[in-house]
C-alpha positions as CSV (number, residue, x, y, z in Angstrom):
1,W,-6.6,3.2,6.8
2,T,-6.2,5.7,4.0
3,C,-9.7,7.1,3.9
4,V,-10.7,6.9,7.5
5,S,-7.5,7.7,9.4
6,G,-5.6,9.5,6.7
7,V,-8.3,11.8,5.5
8,T,-9.4,12.5,9.1
9,F,-5.9,13.6,10.2
10,W,-5.3,15.5,6.9
11,T,-8.6,17.4,7.4
12,A,-7.9,18.0,11.1
13,Y,-4.4,19.5,10.4
14,E,-5.7,21.7,7.7
15,A,-8.7,22.9,9.6
16,A,-6.6,23.6,12.7
17,F,-4.1,25.6,10.7
18,M,-6.9,27.6,8.9
19,W,-8.5,28.3,12.3
20,A,-5.2,29.4,13.8
21,F,-4.5,31.7,10.8
22,A,-8.0,33.2,10.9
23,N,-7.7,33.9,14.7
24,D,-4.1,35.3,14.6
25,Y,-2.6,32.5,16.7
26,I,0.2,31.9,14.1
27,A,1.9,34.4,11.9
28,M,0.5,34.7,8.4
29,L,2.9,35.7,5.6
30,D,1.7,38.6,3.5
31,W,2.4,37.9,-0.2
32,R,2.7,41.6,-1.1
33,E,5.5,42.2,1.4
34,N,7.3,38.9,1.0
35,I,6.9,37.7,-2.6
36,V,10.4,36.2,-2.9
37,W,10.1,34.2,0.4
38,S,6.6,33.2,-0.5
39,A,7.7,31.8,-3.8
40,L,10.8,30.2,-2.4
41,L,8.7,28.3,0.2
42,F,7.1,26.4,-2.6
43,L,10.5,25.1,-3.6
44,L,11.6,24.4,-0.1
45,I,8.5,22.5,1.1
46,P,9.3,19.3,-0.8
47,V,12.9,19.4,0.5
48,W,11.7,20.0,4.1
49,E,9.0,17.3,3.8
50,S,11.6,14.8,2.4
51,T,14.0,15.6,5.2
52,Y,11.3,15.3,7.9
53,F,10.0,12.1,6.3
54,F,13.5,10.5,6.4
55,F,13.9,11.1,10.1
56,I,10.3,10.2,11.1
57,H,10.5,7.1,8.9
58,R,13.7,6.0,10.6
59,L,12.1,6.6,14.0
60,L,9.0,4.5,12.9
61,H,11.3,1.6,12.3
62,W,12.3,1.6,15.9
63,K,10.8,-1.7,17.1
64,P,8.2,-0.3,19.6
65,L,6.9,2.2,17.1
66,Y,7.1,-0.2,14.3
67,D,5.0,-2.8,16.2
68,L,2.5,-0.2,17.4
69,A,2.0,1.7,14.2
70,H,4.3,1.4,11.2
71,A,3.6,-2.3,10.7
72,V,0.2,-1.3,9.3
73,H,1.8,0.5,6.5
74,H,4.2,-2.3,5.8
75,R,1.5,-4.8,5.3
76,N,1.5,-3.3,1.8
77,S,4.5,-5.3,0.5
78,S,3.0,-5.1,-3.0
79,T,2.4,-1.4,-3.1
80,G,-0.4,0.4,-4.9
81,P,-1.6,4.0,-5.0
82,W,-3.9,3.5,-1.9
83,S,-1.0,2.2,0.2
84,G,0.8,5.6,0.1
85,I,-0.9,6.9,3.2
86,S,-2.4,3.7,4.4
87,M,-1.1,4.1,8.0
88,H,-2.1,3.7,11.7
89,P,-3.4,6.9,13.3
90,V,-0.3,7.3,15.4
91,E,1.8,7.3,12.1
92,H,-0.6,9.7,10.5
93,A,-0.2,12.1,13.4
94,M,3.6,11.9,13.1
95,Y,3.9,11.9,9.3
96,L,1.5,14.8,8.8
97,G,3.3,16.6,11.6
98,S,5.7,17.9,9.0
99,A,3.3,20.9,8.6
100,L,3.9,21.9,12.2
101,V,7.0,23.7,11.0
102,F,4.5,26.5,10.1
103,L,3.8,27.1,13.8
104,V,7.2,28.8,14.0
105,L,7.9,29.7,10.3
106,P,5.6,32.4,8.9
107,A,3.7,31.1,5.9
108,H,0.5,31.8,4.0
109,P,-2.5,29.3,4.3
110,I,-1.8,28.2,0.7
111,H,1.6,26.9,1.9
112,V,-0.1,24.8,4.4
113,I,-2.5,23.5,1.8
114,Y,0.4,22.8,-0.5
115,I,2.5,20.8,2.1
116,M,-0.6,18.8,3.1
117,Q,-1.3,18.0,-0.6
118,W,2.3,17.1,-1.2
119,M,2.4,14.8,1.8
120,T,-0.9,13.0,1.0
121,L,-1.0,12.9,-2.7
122,A,2.7,12.5,-3.7
123,P,3.0,9.0,-2.0
124,T,0.6,7.6,-4.6
125,G,3.5,7.8,-7.1
126,S,6.1,6.2,-4.9
127,H,3.6,3.4,-4.1
128,S,2.2,3.0,-7.6
129,G,4.2,0.0,-8.5
130,Y,5.8,1.8,-11.4
131,Q,8.7,4.3,-11.7
132,D,8.2,5.8,-15.1
133,L,5.6,6.1,-17.8
134,L,7.3,5.5,-21.2
135,I,5.5,6.2,-24.4
136,G,7.3,5.3,-27.6
137,G,10.4,4.3,-25.6
138,K,10.7,7.9,-24.2
139,L,10.2,9.0,-20.6
140,R,6.9,11.0,-20.5
141,V,6.1,11.1,-16.8
142,R,8.1,10.2,-13.7
143,L,5.6,8.3,-11.6
144,G,7.3,7.2,-8.5
145,S,10.4,5.7,-7.2
146,F,11.5,2.1,-7.4
147,H,13.7,3.1,-4.5
148,H,10.7,3.2,-2.1
149,Q,9.2,0.1,-3.5
150,L,12.4,-1.8,-2.5
151,H,11.9,-0.5,1.0
152,H,8.5,-2.2,1.2
153,R,10.0,-5.4,0.0
154,Y,13.1,-5.5,2.2
155,F,12.1,-3.1,5.1
156,E,15.6,-2.1,6.3
157,C,16.8,0.0,3.4
158,N,15.7,3.1,1.5
159,Y,14.1,5.2,4.2
160,G,14.1,8.4,2.3
161,T,12.7,9.9,-0.9
162,A,14.1,10.8,-4.3
163,E,14.2,14.5,-3.4
164,V,16.7,14.3,-0.6
165,H,19.3,11.5,-0.8
166,F,20.0,10.7,2.9
167,D,20.0,7.0,2.2
168,E,23.0,7.5,-0.2
169,W,24.8,9.8,2.1
170,G,24.6,7.7,5.3
């Protein structure tokens, strides 16, 4: 599911965006004229992706979509790095759709590459089975979130991510 469906959708989204930028179908941000906005986008992308993920994830727990697609991801009750984007193609299309914000929000191609990398590589941490790497009793690397591991075990809790705390607020 990760390599065939996940990598295919990831590649298709990136290729479509690069083609659209190259053919002037979507607005491309010029770094020289918008350096502050360009830099700020790198900070906003994880917040946007986490917000989008929360709402898409809640929608995927609606029984018809869960049965059709999201159940594939939840077969991973004991998570591991490969389970992060182990999804049904319908879920990949929805999940990676977070990048579609750049159809209306001017960005540079590197922003699209960044959001796609964030969405496909960051889940390895939250599905690693570990939260932190401690060496000598000190936190060295934050690996993932136990928060999301609990979601895989109990299903009806912790829909969001550590970056945006919708689960705590709602």
